[in-house]
C-alpha angles and dihedrals in degrees: 000000000000116000091225090059095042092050091052091062103028118051099173111099092205091055092049089051091048091050093054093041092055093047091049089066091065108086093213090062096033089061095051116098092208092056088062090045091057093048088048089055091052091052092046090051088053089049090240092144100175093051090044090054092046093052093046088054089049087057090056090046091051090049091054090048090050090053092050093047098041099034092227135100116267114226104240095184094116092044091050092047092051092046090056092048091046094052091048091051097049114111112239093253092054096048 
């Protein structure tokens, strides 16, 4: 589930958090780097910078685990793009 789609139908931050929290318990999703990217985007939209950073790092961790398991390089383009946008959006006190 893309955060952009979810946020267009659910406007309650607590419900969005609950949605991602429940999905994170399913190993199939928990192991997907882009799942963490979407949760990162939700946290960034809520200005929850520490959680956003944590979930972005979880995306990188999941990418490394994918590489180890699959034996092939994971394309980090989306993670890198989001990281750049995230760093640019951080308020000076949070950087």
